[in-house]
C-alpha positions in Angstrom: -71.7 59.6 13.1 -68.1 61.3 14.3 -68.1 64.8 14.9 -65.1 64.1 11.9 -67.1 62.7 9.6 -69.5 65.3 10.4 -67.0 68.1 9.5 -65.8 66.0 6.4 -69.2 65.8 4.9 -70.0 69.2 5.1 -66.9 70.4 4.2 -67.7 68.1 0.4 -71.2 69.4 0.9 -69.9 73.1 0.6 -67.2 72.8 -2.6 -69.6 70.7 -4.2 -72.3 73.7 -4.2 -69.3 76.5 -4.6 -68.1 73.5 -8.1 -72.4 74.1 -9.2 -71.5 78.4 -8.6 -68.1 78.4 -10.0 -66.9 75.5 -11.7 -63.3 74.7 -11.2 -60.5 75.8 -14.1 -57.8 73.6 -15.1 -54.9 75.5 -13.7 -53.1 74.5 -16.9 -55.7 75.4 -19.4 -58.6 77.0 -17.7 -60.9 74.7 -19.1 -64.0 74.5 -17.2 -64.3 71.4 -14.6 -61.3 70.1 -12.9 -58.9 71.7 -11.1 -56.6 70.1 -13.3 -58.4 68.5 -16.2 -57.8 65.0 -17.3 -55.9 66.2 -20.4 -53.4 68.4 -18.6 -53.0 65.8 -16.6 -51.8 63.2 -19.1 -49.3 65.1 -20.2 -47.3 65.3 -16.8 -45.1 62.0 -17.3 -43.5 60.1 -14.5 -39.4 59.5 -14.1 -38.2 56.6 -14.8 -35.8 54.6 -12.7 -32.8 54.7 -12.4 -32.2 57.2 -10.6 -30.2 58.7 -7.8 -29.4 57.3 -5.2 -29.3 60.3 -2.5 -31.3 63.0 -4.7 -33.2 61.5 -6.9 -32.0 62.9 -10.2 -32.4 60.8 -13.4 -29.2 59.1 -14.1 -28.3 57.3 -17.1 -27.0 54.5 -15.1 -28.6 53.3 -11.7 -26.4 55.3 -9.3 -24.9 57.8 -7.4 -25.2 61.7 -9.3 -21.7 63.3 -10.0 -23.1 66.3 -7.7 -23.8 63.9 -4.5 -20.8 62.2 -4.9 -19.0 64.9 -4.4 -21.5 66.0 -1.5 -23.7 64.5 0.0 -27.7 66.1 0.9 -28.4 66.1 4.5 -31.6 63.7 3.3 -30.8 60.2 2.8 -33.4 59.7 -0.2 -35.7 62.0 -2.3 -38.2 61.4 -4.5 -40.2 63.6 -7.1 -42.8 62.2 -9.3 -41.6 64.6 -12.9 -39.3 66.7 -13.7 -39.8 70.7 -12.6 -40.9 71.9 -15.9 -44.5 72.6 -17.4 -47.3 72.3 -16.6 -46.2 70.0 -13.4 -44.1 73.5 -12.5 -47.0 75.9 -13.3 -49.5 73.7 -10.9 -46.9 74.0 -8.0 -46.8 77.4 -8.1 -50.3 77.8 -8.4 -50.4 75.5 -4.9 -47.0 77.0 -3.3 -48.0 80.8 -3.6 -51.2 81.6 -4.9 -53.4 79.6 -2.9 -55.2 77.6 -5.1 -54.8 74.6 -2.3 -57.5 72.5 -4.9 -54.0 71.1 -6.0 -53.3 69.9 -3.5 -55.3 66.9 -3.8 -54.4 65.7 -7.7 -50.3 66.6 -6.8 -50.1 64.6 -3.5 -51.7 61.5 -5.5 -49.0 62.0 -7.9 -46.2 62.0 -5.3 -47.9 59.5 -3.6 -48.0 57.0 -6.5 -44.3 57.9 -6.9 -42.8 56.9 -3.6 -45.4 53.9 -2.9 -42.8 52.8 -6.2 -39.5 53.7 -4.9 -39.8 54.8 -1.1 -41.7 54.7 1.5 -41.0 57.7 3.7 -42.1 61.1 1.9 -40.1 64.7 2.7 -41.1 67.9 2.1 -39.3 70.5 0.2 -38.7 73.6 1.9 -40.2 76.6 0.2 -37.2 78.6 -0.9 -39.4 81.7 -0.6 
């Protein structure tokens, strides 16, 4: 077993042990058992096409949004999994500003799903703080 694999297994076992002593709570509903419970995860709905081809804003028809037509962003393509509204907004806030790094996995999986469907490259959105 490589050193990286061993460290990964030790980390996984440590997290499982801590979960027994301090069960994770859902970041949204605060129920014990999951960092983002299946019921709350199901309330975060993916965006459906069409999107602005530059910024990813949902549109009524496939094209470029008025804002990007006026002033194109520096990036060539941006993609979000869902609208920046509750409960997703609270999860992102918890990850970025409250140190709830356990939310990185479920949020990352959602973003990966969105990126597979639209773009091959995902770029991080800079923090406003």
